C-alpha positions as CSV (number, residue, x, y, z in Angstrom):
1,X,7.2,77.8,61.9
2,X,4.2,79.1,63.4
3,X,1.6,80.2,60.4
4,X,-0.3,83.8,61.3
5,X,-3.4,83.9,59.5
6,X,-4.2,87.1,58.0
7,X,-7.6,86.4,55.9
8,X,-9.4,83.8,54.7
9,X,-6.8,83.5,51.9
10,X,-3.1,84.9,53.1
11,X,-0.9,83.3,56.0
12,X,2.5,84.0,56.5
13,X,5.5,82.9,58.6
14,X,9.1,84.0,59.2
15,X,12.2,81.4,60.1
16,X,14.6,83.1,62.3
17,X,18.1,82.4,60.4
18,X,20.6,84.6,62.8
19,X,21.4,88.4,63.5
20,X,23.8,91.0,61.2
21,X,24.7,94.8,62.0
22,X,21.4,95.5,60.3
23,X,19.0,93.3,62.4
24,X,17.6,90.1,62.5
25,X,18.0,88.1,59.2
26,X,14.7,85.7,58.0
27,X,13.2,83.7,55.6
28,X,9.8,84.7,55.2
29,X,7.1,82.4,53.9
30,X,3.6,83.5,52.5
31,X,0.8,80.9,51.8
32,X,-1.8,82.4,49.3
33,X,-4.0,81.3,46.8
34,X,-1.2,81.1,44.1
35,X,0.9,78.9,46.1
36,X,3.8,79.4,48.7
37,X,6.9,81.6,48.5
38,X,9.7,82.4,50.0
39,X,11.5,85.7,50.3
40,X,15.3,85.8,51.8
41,X,16.1,88.8,54.2
42,X,13.7,91.4,53.4
43,X,13.3,92.4,57.1
44,X,11.7,91.2,60.3
45,X,8.3,91.9,60.7
46,X,6.8,92.7,64.3
47,X,3.8,90.6,65.8
48,X,0.7,92.5,64.9
49,X,1.9,94.5,61.8
50,X,0.3,92.3,58.8
51,X,-2.9,92.1,61.1
52,X,-3.0,95.7,61.0
53,X,-2.1,96.2,57.4
54,X,-3.2,92.8,55.6
55,X,-3.0,94.9,52.1
56,X,0.8,95.4,52.5
57,X,1.4,91.5,52.5
58,X,-1.0,91.1,49.9
59,X,1.2,93.7,47.8
60,X,4.4,91.6,48.9
61,X,2.8,88.3,47.8
62,X,2.0,90.0,44.5
63,X,5.4,91.5,44.2
64,X,7.2,88.4,45.0
65,X,4.7,86.5,42.5
66,X,5.8,89.1,39.7
67,X,9.3,88.7,40.2
68,X,8.7,84.8,40.0
69,X,7.5,85.7,36.8
70,X,10.6,87.3,35.5
71,X,9.9,90.7,36.6
72,X,12.7,92.9,38.0
73,X,12.2,94.3,41.3
74,X,15.4,96.2,43.3
75,X,14.6,94.7,46.8
76,X,13.3,90.8,45.6
77,X,15.0,89.9,42.6
78,X,17.3,87.1,43.5
79,X,15.8,86.9,46.9
80,X,12.4,85.0,46.1
81,X,11.8,81.4,45.3
82,X,8.4,79.4,44.9
83,X,8.6,76.7,47.7
């Protein structure tokens, strides 16, 4: 896995798992100040996207942490883990 640096505190990597009728299936890993989190099949991210919109990766990281803390999220609940 290749980690992509977004800023001094945040990195992400994608692990390609296969393809479905809806597109590429991935595990996404985000490494931040509160540890590494993993999200299953939340969508493939094109190269350069989070470099252009770093706040969106921060928001996803915070949403994943919130779900891991017990809050419900329609797209993330049951699909995220501490790594």
